[in-house]
N, C-alpha and C positions, 0 to 999 in steps of 0.2 A: 606589492605585498610587503616586501621588507625595505625599511628605510635605509640609505647609504650608510648612516652611522652605525645601525645595527649589524650590516653586513661587514663593515670594516672592523668592528669591536669583535665580532663572532669569530672572523678569520684570525685575528690577531691572538686570540685566547688559545688557538690551536698551535701555534708556534712555541717552541720549548723555551724556556727562559732558566735561569740559574735556580730560582726558586720553585720552579713547576716544571722540571724535566720530567718528573715521575708520571705527572699527570699527562704530559703530552706523549709519554711512552705507553700509557694505557690506551690513549686514543688511537695510537698506531696498532696497538694490539686489537682493538675493536674493529678497526678498519681491515686488518689481516683476516680476522675471523669472519666478518661478512663477505669478503672476497673468496675465501675457501667454501664458505656455504653456498653462495651463489654459483661458483664454478662447479661444484659437486652436483648441485641440483640440475645445471644444464646438461652435464656429461651424462648423468644418470638417465635423465628423461630421454635424451637423444639415443642413447643405447636401447632403452626399453622400446622407443619408437621403431628404430631399426630392426630390433628383434622380431617385433610384431610383424612388421611389413615383411621382413625377409622370410621368415617361417610361413607366413600366409602365402606369399608368392611361390617358395619353392614347394609348398604342400599343394597348391592349386596347379603347379607345373606337372605334377605326377597324379593328381586326383581330379575326379569329376567335379565340374560345378554343380550337376545335378545327375541324379540317377533314377531311371525308370524300371520298374519290376512288373511282372505278371501279377495280377490280383488272386490267381488260382494256382500259384506255383511256378514251374519253370517256363520261361518265354519262348514259344516255338515259332512266332510270326516276326521275328527281331525286323526283318527288313521293312515291314509295314511299319513297326514302331519307329525305325529310324526316319522313314518319310514322313511320318506324322509329326516327330520332333522337328524335323528341318522345315516343317511348314510354318514354324513360328519364326519370323524375320530376326528374332534375338537370339536364335541358337545357331552358332557357327559350325558346329560339328556334332555327330553323333556316332557312337561305334558300340558294338555289342562286346560282352565280355563274360567269361567263365570264372568263377572265383570259389576257392575253399581254403579252409585252414588245413595245413598239412605240416608234417615233419620232413626236414632235410637231413639226409645222412651221407657221410663221406669218410672212408677210412676210420671208422669208429666214433667221429664226432657227430653230434645231433644238434640240430637247431630248428625251433619252431618257427612258422612264418606263413605267408600267404601265398598260395599259387595262383596267378591270374592269366587266364587263356585270352589272348587278344587277336583281333583281326588287323594283320600287319598293314593292310592296305588303308584301313579306316582309323587305327588308332592315332596317327599322327594328326588328324582332324580334331582330336580331344586332348592330348597331352604332347608334351615336348621330349619323350623319352628317345626318340631318334637322335636328338641333339646332345643327349648325356652319354652316348656310347663312347667308351674310351679305348676299347679292344674288340676285335671281332666285327660281325656283321649281323644287325638285327633282322635283316631280309631274309636270312637263311630259316627263319620260322616260317616262311611260306610255304616250305616244302612238307611242313607237318610231319617230321620224322623225329619226333620226341627229342627235340633240342630245346634249350633254355637260355634266357638272358639272366644273368644275376647280378647283384650289387657289388661294388668292390669291397665293402665292409664284409660281405658274407664269403666273397671269394677269398679274403684274407683270413677269415676266422676257420674256414675249413680247408685251406691250403689248396684252393682250385684255381686252375688256369684254362685257357681256351683249350678244347678237346677233351678235357677229364669228364669223368662220369659223376653224376649227382643221383642218388636215388631219393625219391619222393614217395613218401608214405601218406595215402589219403586215410581220412578217418573212418569211412565205411571199410568193413571188412568182406572177404569173399567167403562163402559158406559152399563146401564142397565135400567129396568123400574123406578127404584128409581131416576135416573138421573146419574150423573157423581160422583162416589165415589173413594176416594182414594184406590190404591191397596196395601195391608199390610198383613203381617203374622206374627203371634207369633211364635218366635223360643225359644228353651230352651238352656240355657248355659251349654255346655258339657265339656269345658275346658278353661283355661286362659294361656295367653302366656305372655312373658316378653322378649323383644327383644333388649332393651336398647336404642331404638331410640323412642322418645316420640311421633312423628308424626304418626309412624306405629301402636304404642301401642294405640293410641288414635283414629285413624281414619279408621282402617282396621278391619273387620271383616270377618271370614272364615265360610264358610258352604259347604255342600256337593253340587257337581257341578249340580246334577238332581234338587236339591231344589231350587238353585239359578236361574236355567233355568225356573222352573215352576214360580217363583215370576215374573221374567222380561219377561215371555213369548217368550222364546227362543227355546222350544220345545226340539228337539234332537240336536240342533246347540250348538256351544259354541262361546265365543268371539274371542279366538285364541289360539295359542299354545306358551309356553313360553320355553325357552332354557337356559341350563346352559353349559357354555363353558370351556375349558381346560385353555385358556389364555383370560381373560377379556379385555385386552388391543387389541385382534384381533376381538372384537365383531362386528365390522361393516363389514369387508370382509367375515366373515363366514355367518352372515345373508344374505348378497348379494348372496353369492355362492348357499345357500339354495333357495332363491327365483329365481335365475337363472335356477335352475333345475325344478321348478314348472311349467314352461312353461307359466308365466304371470297370473297364478291363485292365487298368494300370492303376498303380500306386507309386509314390516316389518320395525322394528325399533330396536334400541339398547340402552343400558344404557347410552352411552356417548351422545346420542342425547337427551334422555329424561331428563338427569340431567346436561346437558352441562352449562347452565347459572348458575346453583348453584356451580359447581367446578370452573367455570371461575371467579366467585365473590370471592370465597375463595382464588384463586390464586392471584387475584387483591389485596385482603386485605393483603395476605402475603407480596407483593411487596411494597404496601404503608407503612406498619408497618417496613420493612427494611429500607425504605427511611428515616423515621421519627426518628428511633432509631440511624441510621446512622448519622443524623444531630447532634443528642445528643452527640455521640462519637466526632464528629467534634468540637463542642463548647468545649468539654473538651480538646481536642487535641489542639486547637488554645489558650488555656489558657497558653500553654507553650510559645507562642509568648511574652506575659507580663513577664512570668517568666525569659525567656532567656534575655529579654531586659533589666531587672532589674539587671540581674547578669552581663551582659556586662557593663553597668554603674557602678556597684560596683566594676569591675575588670579592669577598665580602666588602672590603673598603671601596674597591672600585665600583661595585654596585651602589654602594650607598652615596659616593660622590656623584655618580650619575643621576640618582634620584634627587640629590640635594640642589643641583644645578638645573633642575626642571625636567629631567627625563623621567618619563612615564612608566608605569609597571608594564604597558604594553611594549615599550621599547626595549626594557630588560628581558621580557619573555621572549621577543624577537631575536636578541643577541644569542641566547642559548638554544633557541630553535635553529638558528643559523649553523651554530656549531655541529649540532646533531646532524642536520641536513647535510652538511659538507662531508661528514664522516660517512653518511649513508651513501652520498652520491658516488664519493671516491671507491668505496668497498664495493659497491653495485657495479660500476662502471668497469673496474678492473677485473672484477669477477665474471661479467659478461663477456669481456674480451678474452680472457684466459679460458673461459668455459667453451666458448665458440671455437677457439682454435683447437682445443683438446677434443671436442666433438666431431669436428671435421677430419681430424687425424687420429682417432682412437685406435683403429685397427693397426697402423703403423707403430703406435706407441707401445701396444700390447705385444706386437711381434718384437720390438726392440727389447722390451723387458723379459720376455720369454727367452730370447737370445743371450742377454746379460745374465740371466739367473740360471739358464740351463734346464729350466723347469716349464712344464705345460700347464698354464693357469686356466686355460679353456678348454673344458672336455666336451667333445661333440657327442659323446654317448649320453650326456645329461642334457645338454641345450639344443640338441637336434640339428645344430648347423656347425660348420668347421672353423668359422671365424666371427669375431664380434662386429656386429653391423652397427651402424650409426645413421640416424635420420634426424638432422636439425630442423626443428620447426620454429619460425620465427615467433609464432603465436605463443610458444612455450617460453621462449627468451623473454618475450614481453610480459607474461604472467609472473615469471620468476623474479624479474627486475622490479615489477611493481611491488610484489609481495615483500621483497628485501627492503626496498625503500620504504614501503609502509611501516613495516615492522620497526624500522630506524626511527621514524618519526613518532610513532606511537611511544617508543622507549624514551624519547626526548621530552615528552610532555610534563612529567611529572618535575624532573629537576629544573626545567625552564619555568614551570609555574612557581616552584618553590622559590627560585630567585628572585621572581617578581614580586614576592611577598616579603622580602628583606626589609627590615626596619632601619632606616639610615641612622637614626639616632643610637640604636643598640650597636650597630656595626661599627660605628665611629668612636664609641665610648673609650675605648683603650687605645685609639691611634694618636 
């Protein structure tokens, strides 16, 4: 593609001389700009990938892949529904649950949240909550003595520890001779879990299925049955297949519907960040235009001599394309290397910055997770590298074309 002479001249023009040091300085600035843009793109995309994957995995570690409900209200035949669901080979586990929005109260502090009654024997087949217990024993819920398991964030917020009391206020009220009174019950803290998702640790309290049913007056009924699937990406068709075999007695939902807006928002943010950072790379790449225009003006006599001794317009064009391509390759290559290193070590880098500055720059109450995740995808690296190099070549075209149009006679008139 490139003649050896065009390669030699293009590389030579990149080196600083006494009369063109400023031009070479601008070339170095262009390379640094492209490097920083490429590096930022790779790091940000990796963090966005890691964030999306981490939140999804943690969310699905505590949430159902699919959920079944009775079409006519409370589910009274949940053992049959569990067996029906397990009849699908893609369903790995099924467990009943009772769920209600409630208020948590302790020593004057109040916090809204979700009370979830679970079957301690079946729940491990659906979630990994048992692995997240950091204090106490979740198996104490089997005794159905109004005990609860709460998240570390909620325990810290309300100042609770194992053995303390937590008052749970249900939305339904009791009507008696004294009038209308709130329905509430005092529970004992049996265990504390830490899932890594702030919203779950702060807003969900677990208790025995029977205890929750008593508080919300469900009797022997449950709210529904939650499912764990072999392939989370097939949640919708699997749930629909189970519903189809229920002969109209069930309806359901899955995690893709329950959290669709959240994941769409994350994907939108990722796309917007890619566009914004690509514009930064574009600005750095188009600095090459001014760099090469100055080179063309500086090398007018050289270009004229090349043309005079028989060099074609194509040769001149390639000389300056080589110069722009080298800037693009160097900037892209260094950016990819530095970006990859940072993306693979972003958690450690952030921790170092936090320790050095004495400030907490990553708030788990906002981002739902307690540390910055990173997931480097080589497809992203390839797209970023090609985008950066492509913008560089695009920026090179005009000054290279302008150089090839140089009139030798005009350029040598005053030499």
